[in-house]
C-alpha positions in Angstrom: -13.0 -38.4 -21.8 -15.0 -41.0 -19.8 -18.2 -40.0 -21.6 -16.5 -40.8 -24.9 -15.1 -44.1 -23.6 -11.6 -42.7 -23.6 -8.9 -42.9 -20.9 -6.3 -40.1 -20.4 -2.8 -41.7 -20.2 -0.5 -38.8 -21.0 -0.5 -35.1 -20.3 1.8 -33.1 -22.7 2.4 -29.4 -22.1 3.9 -27.3 -24.8 5.8 -25.0 -22.4 6.0 -23.8 -18.8 3.3 -21.2 -18.4 3.8 -17.7 -17.0 0.3 -16.4 -17.1 -1.6 -19.1 -15.3 -1.2 -22.0 -13.0 -1.2 -25.3 -14.9 -3.7 -27.9 -14.0 -1.3 -30.7 -15.1 -0.7 -32.1 -11.6 -4.4 -32.0 -10.7 -5.3 -33.8 -13.9 -2.5 -36.3 -13.5 -3.7 -37.2 -10.0 -7.3 -37.5 -11.1 -6.6 -39.6 -14.3 -3.5 -41.5 -13.0 -1.7 -40.2 -16.1 1.9 -39.3 -16.8 3.1 -35.6 -17.3 5.4 -35.0 -20.3 7.5 -31.8 -20.5 10.5 -30.8 -22.6 13.8 -31.5 -20.9 14.5 -27.8 -20.6 11.5 -27.1 -18.5 13.3 -27.0 -15.1 10.3 -28.7 -13.4 11.1 -30.3 -10.1 8.0 -32.5 -9.8 7.6 -36.1 -11.2 7.4 -36.0 -15.0 8.9 -37.5 -18.2 11.3 -35.4 -20.3 10.7 -35.0 -24.0 13.3 -34.2 -26.6 13.3 -32.9 -30.2 12.2 -35.6 -32.7 10.7 -37.9 -30.1 7.4 -39.5 -31.1 4.4 -40.4 -29.1 1.9 -43.0 -30.5 -1.8 -42.9 -29.6 -3.5 -45.6 -31.7 -3.3 -44.6 -35.3 -2.1 -41.1 -34.4 1.5 -40.1 -34.3 2.7 -37.0 -32.4 6.2 -35.8 -33.2 7.9 -33.4 -30.8 9.4 -30.3 -32.4 11.5 -28.2 -30.0 10.6 -24.6 -30.8 12.2 -22.5 -28.1 11.8 -18.7 -27.8 8.6 -18.0 -26.0 10.2 -20.1 -23.3 13.3 -22.3 -23.5 11.2 -25.5 -23.2 8.6 -24.6 -25.9 7.5 -27.4 -28.1 5.2 -27.9 -31.0 3.5 -31.2 -31.8 3.3 -32.3 -35.4 0.3 -34.7 -35.8 -0.1 -37.4 -38.3 -3.2 -39.6 -38.5 -1.9 -42.7 -40.2 -5.4 -44.0 -41.0 -5.6 -41.2 -43.6 -2.0 -41.3 -44.8 1.6 -40.7 -43.8 1.6 -37.0 -44.5 1.4 -34.7 -41.3 -2.2 -33.3 -40.9 -1.7 -30.4 -38.5 0.7 -29.0 -36.0 -0.1 -27.8 -32.4 2.1 -24.7 -32.1 1.5 -23.9 -28.4 2.7 -20.3 -27.9 5.3 -20.3 -30.7 3.0 -19.4 -33.6 -0.5 -17.8 -33.4 -3.0 -17.1 -36.1 -1.8 -13.7 -37.2 1.0 -13.4 -34.7 3.8 -15.1 -32.8 4.6 -15.8 -29.1 6.1 -13.1 -26.9 9.7 -13.6 -25.8 8.9 -14.0 -22.1 12.1 -15.0 -20.5 14.9 -13.9 -22.6 14.1 -10.6 -24.3 15.9 -9.9 -27.6 17.8 -13.2 -27.4 14.5 -15.2 -27.0 13.1 -13.2 -29.9 16.0 -14.5 -32.0 15.2 -18.0 -30.9 11.5 -17.6 -31.9 12.7 -16.5 -35.4 15.0 -19.6 -35.7 12.2 -21.9 -34.5 9.8 -20.4 -37.1 12.3 -20.3 -39.9 14.1 -23.6 -39.3 11.2 -25.7 -38.0 7.6 -24.6 -38.5 8.0 -22.8 -41.8 9.8 -25.9 -43.3 6.4 -27.7 -43.0 4.2 -28.0 -46.1 1.8 -25.1 -46.7 -1.1 -27.6 -46.4 -0.4 -28.4 -42.7 -3.0 -26.9 -40.5 -2.0 -24.7 -37.5 -3.7 -24.8 -34.1 -2.2 -22.5 -31.5 -2.8 -22.5 -27.7 -4.4 -19.0 -27.6 -6.6 -16.7 -29.6 -7.5 -13.0 -29.5 -7.3 -11.3 -26.1 -4.5 -13.5 -24.6 -1.6 -11.8 -22.9 0.8 -14.3 -24.5 1.0 -12.3 -27.8 -0.4 -9.2 -29.6 -3.0 -8.6 -32.2 -3.9 -12.3 -32.4 -6.8 -13.4 -34.6 -10.0 -14.7 -33.1 -9.8 -17.7 -35.5 -8.9 -21.0 -33.8 -6.8 -22.3 -36.7 -5.0 -21.6 -39.9 -2.4 -23.2 -42.2 1.3 -22.9 -42.6 0.7 -21.4 -46.0 -1.7 -18.8 -44.8 0.5 -17.7 -42.0 3.6 -17.6 -44.3 1.7 -15.2 -46.6 -0.3 -13.1 -44.2 1.1 -13.2 -40.7 2.7 -9.7 -40.2 5.7 -11.0 -38.2 6.5 -13.5 -41.0 6.8 -10.7 -43.6 10.0 -9.4 -42.2 13.0 -9.6 -44.4 15.7 -10.4 -41.8 16.2 -11.7 -38.3 17.1 -8.2 -36.9 13.9 -6.7 -38.5 11.9 -9.5 -36.9 13.4 -9.0 -33.5 12.9 -5.2 -33.6 9.2 -5.6 -34.6 8.5 -8.3 -32.0 10.2 -6.5 -29.2 8.4 -3.2 -30.0 5.0 -4.8 -29.6 5.7 -7.1 -26.7 3.0 -6.6 -23.9 4.3 -5.9 -20.4 5.0 -8.9 -18.2 2.2 -9.8 -15.8 3.2 -8.7 -12.2 2.9 -12.3 -10.9 5.1 -13.7 -13.7 7.9 -15.0 -11.5 5.4 -16.4 -8.9 3.4 -18.3 -11.6 6.5 -19.7 -13.2 7.8 -20.8 -9.8 4.6 -22.6 -9.1 4.5 -24.3 -12.5 8.0 -25.6 -12.0 7.2 -26.9 -8.6 9.5 -24.5 -6.8 6.6 -22.7 -5.0 3.9 -24.8 -3.3 0.4 -24.8 -4.7 -2.3 -23.5 -2.3 -6.0 -22.7 -2.4 -7.5 -19.6 -0.9 -10.0 -20.2 1.9 -11.9 -16.8 2.3 -14.1 -16.2 5.3 -17.0 -13.8 5.7 -16.2 -10.3 6.9 -18.6 -7.9 8.5 -18.3 -4.3 7.2 -16.4 -3.2 10.3 -14.0 -6.2 10.1 -13.3 -5.4 6.5 -12.8 -1.7 7.2 -10.2 -2.6 9.9 -8.5 -5.0 7.5 -8.3 -2.3 4.8 -6.7 0.1 7.3 -4.1 -2.6 8.0 -3.3 -2.9 4.2 -5.9 -5.2 2.7 -7.2 -4.4 -0.8 -10.9 -4.7 -1.9 -11.6 -6.5 -5.1 -15.0 -5.6 -6.4 -16.2 -8.1 -9.0 -19.6 -6.5 -9.6 -20.5 -5.0 -13.0 -19.2 -1.5 -13.7 -22.7 0.1 -13.4 -23.3 -1.3 -9.9 -19.7 -0.6 -8.9 -20.1 3.0 -10.2 -23.2 3.6 -8.0 -21.3 2.9 -4.8 -18.2 1.1 -3.7 -15.6 0.8 -1.0 -12.9 3.6 -1.4 -9.8 2.2 -3.0 -11.6 -0.9 -4.5 -10.3 -2.4 -7.8 -13.2 -3.2 -10.1 -13.0 -6.2 -12.4 -16.4 -7.7 -13.3 -16.3 -11.4 -13.0 -18.0 -11.8 -16.4 -15.2 -9.8 -18.0 -13.0 -11.5 -20.6 -9.7 -12.5 -19.0 -11.2 -11.7 -15.6 -8.4 -13.4 -13.6 -5.6 -12.0 -15.8 -6.9 -8.5 -15.3 -7.1 -8.9 -11.5 -3.6 -10.3 -11.4 -2.4 -7.3 -13.2 -4.0 -4.6 -11.1 -4.2 -5.9 -7.5 -1.1 -5.3 -5.4 1.0 -8.4 -5.3 1.0 -10.3 -2.0 -1.7 -8.1 -0.5 -4.7 -9.7 1.3 -7.8 -9.4 -0.8 -11.4 -8.9 0.3 -14.1 -9.6 -2.3 -17.3 -7.7 -2.9 -19.6 -9.9 -5.0 -22.9 -9.5 -6.7 -24.2 -13.0 -5.8 -22.9 -15.8 -3.5 -22.1 -18.1 -6.5 -19.6 -15.5 -7.7 -17.3 -16.1 -4.7 -16.4 -19.7 -5.6 -16.0 -18.9 -9.3 -13.7 -16.0 -8.4 -11.5 -18.0 -6.0 -11.0 -20.8 -8.5 -10.3 -18.4 -11.4 -7.9 -16.3 -9.4 -6.1 -19.3 -8.0 -5.3 -20.3 -11.6 -3.3 -17.1 -12.1 -1.4 -17.2 -8.8 -3.7 -14.8 -7.0 -4.3 -16.9 -3.8 -4.4 -14.1 -1.2 -8.2 -13.9 -1.1 -8.7 -13.8 2.7 -12.3 -12.9 2.9 -15.5 -11.4 1.4 -17.9 -8.7 2.4 -20.7 -10.9 3.9 -23.6 -8.5 3.4 -22.1 -6.5 0.6 -22.6 -2.7 0.3 -25.8 -2.8 2.3 -24.0 -3.6 5.5 -21.2 -1.2 4.6 -23.6 1.8 4.2 -25.6 0.9 7.2 -22.5 1.2 9.3 -21.9 4.7 8.0 -18.6 3.8 6.4 -17.2 6.0 3.5 -18.5 5.3 0.0 -17.2 6.5 -3.4 -18.8 6.4 -6.8 -17.9 6.7 -10.5 -20.5 8.4 -12.7 -21.5 6.4 -15.8 -22.1 8.5 -18.9 -23.4 7.6 -22.4 -21.6 8.3 -25.7 -24.2 11.0 -26.3 -23.1 12.7 -23.0 -19.5 12.4 -24.1 -20.1 14.0 -27.5 -21.9 16.9 -25.9 -19.3 17.4 -23.2 -16.5 17.4 -25.7 -18.1 20.5 -27.2 -19.3 22.2 -24.0 -16.4 21.3 -21.6 -13.1 22.0 -23.4 -11.3 21.0 -20.2 -12.5 17.4 -20.5 -9.8 14.8 -21.2 -10.9 11.7 -23.2 -8.8 8.6 -22.4 -8.9 5.5 -24.6 -7.6 2.4 -22.8 -7.8 -0.1 -25.6 -4.9 -2.0 -27.1 -2.8 -0.4 -29.8 -4.4 -2.5 -32.7 -7.8 -1.4 -31.6 -6.7 2.2 -31.4 -5.4 2.0 -35.0 -8.7 0.7 -36.2 -10.5 3.9 -35.1 -10.4 6.3 -32.2 -11.9 9.6 -31.1 -10.0 12.6 -32.4 -8.0 14.2 -29.6 -8.2 11.3 -27.2 -5.3 10.2 -25.1 -4.2 6.6 -25.8 -3.4 4.9 -22.5 -3.5 1.1 -23.0 -4.9 -0.7 -20.0 -1.8 -2.6 -19.1 0.3 0.7 -19.2 -2.1 2.8 -17.2 -0.5 2.7 -13.8 3.1 3.2 -15.2 1.9 6.3 -17.2 -0.5 7.8 -14.6 1.7 10.9 -14.2 0.9 11.8 -17.8 -2.7 12.6 -16.9 -3.7 16.0 -15.6 -4.9 15.7 -12.0 -7.1 18.8 -12.1 -9.2 18.1 -15.1 -12.3 15.8 -15.6 -11.4 12.6 -17.3 -13.8 10.4 -19.4 -12.5 6.9 -20.0 -13.6 4.5 -22.6 -12.6 1.1 -24.0 -14.6 -1.2 -26.4 -17.6 -1.6 -24.2 -17.1 -0.1 -20.7 -15.4 -2.9 -18.7 -11.7 -2.2 -19.1 -12.3 1.5 -18.6 -14.0 0.8 -15.2 -11.0 -1.3 -14.1 -8.5 1.4 -15.1 -10.5 4.1 -13.4 -10.6 2.1 -10.2 -6.9 1.5 -10.4 -5.9 5.1 -11.0 -8.3 6.4 -8.3 -5.9 4.4 -5.9 -3.1 6.6 -7.3 -4.9 9.7 -6.0 -6.5 11.0 -9.2 -10.1 12.2 -9.1 -12.9 13.4 -11.3 -13.5 10.3 -13.4 -16.3 9.3 -15.8 -16.8 5.9 -17.3 -18.3 5.8 -20.8 -20.8 3.0 -21.0 -20.8 1.1 -24.3 -17.4 2.5 -25.2 -16.2 2.8 -28.8 -18.7 0.2 -29.9 -21.5 2.5 -28.8 -19.7 5.6 -30.2 -19.3 4.1 -33.7 -22.9 2.7 -33.6 -24.2 6.1 -32.9 -22.5 7.4 -36.0 -19.9 9.7 -34.4 -16.7 10.2 -36.3 -13.4 8.4 -35.7 -9.8 8.8 -36.8 -8.1 5.6 -38.1 -4.7 4.6 -39.4 -5.5 6.0 -42.9 
């Protein structure tokens, strides 16, 4: 803002977040700005309450508050008019109520919240002109909805015609369809909401260096190792029981928050010193602030001390294709999301979406070799590391995943 000669005077949030810690108070302190939230937010820190129909003027721009509850009780959308180009609304910032190709998940209220989303769409957003542009808070890959488009924007008219959730013929049909596809709640859901309402203090992790022996003792006392190296390096050798989420993974912090045991002290294994600070900041934003330390000299020190080491063999899609013929006992497990599975998967594979893996672990045969794949080999490594903690063995990570499989010309089964 300063580089553009602008000054931040107001911070408006579309809803209380449940998947990450808001930076609103940090930004307000740095910019000496006022925080604005809907009156239903339940926030206990200093802020100004917004109500439906209220207007905020910023020069020639007018923002009109539209209360669109459902995703959360305090969800709002902001209808934006640039009066220098006319009095007709130009676009709407829909927060987590409407996405491109999807709608928000009913986080707090289940089926009743889904009904509220339907009403917010039908009675508020879909009453806008088809020409009004739509800019949501998230795109593809977010945990706040399902099957979202990677496009950053759309129009009311396009969504009215092509958004699958908006093609339903009744409220009950909408609710059934939305509830059937709602992703599981993040494990730290309540903690994050509490922090964002000011009910739980914000705190920053201050990890210290651990020798291999110190880390081993901490693990024996209940600490968990988070290995943020790439899957190949992790696969070569890692601390037994470590969770692997590569720091360069999409939604790195969200995935960590999903798989690490809640409230458990974490010890990081990093690939480079700079990864430590990046990880601590990212994890803090999703409420994972129990990072107590890091393995100072990495796996070199660990191996030198003669401590136990485990590995996960990495195999190519060519290996997988051969093994499927030569080893009938092999179980192929696909951990991609349902919409990815429907676009094409390996015939005979078991579909075990990443976020459901731990809950459904008992569905997997403990005495058979298991080859796991996703789109490229990152999620599969995370799932393997998590399910190894459940006691299952004989895992193989398929590098390149379904992207490499289809590129190699191997057959797939799709929804047709």
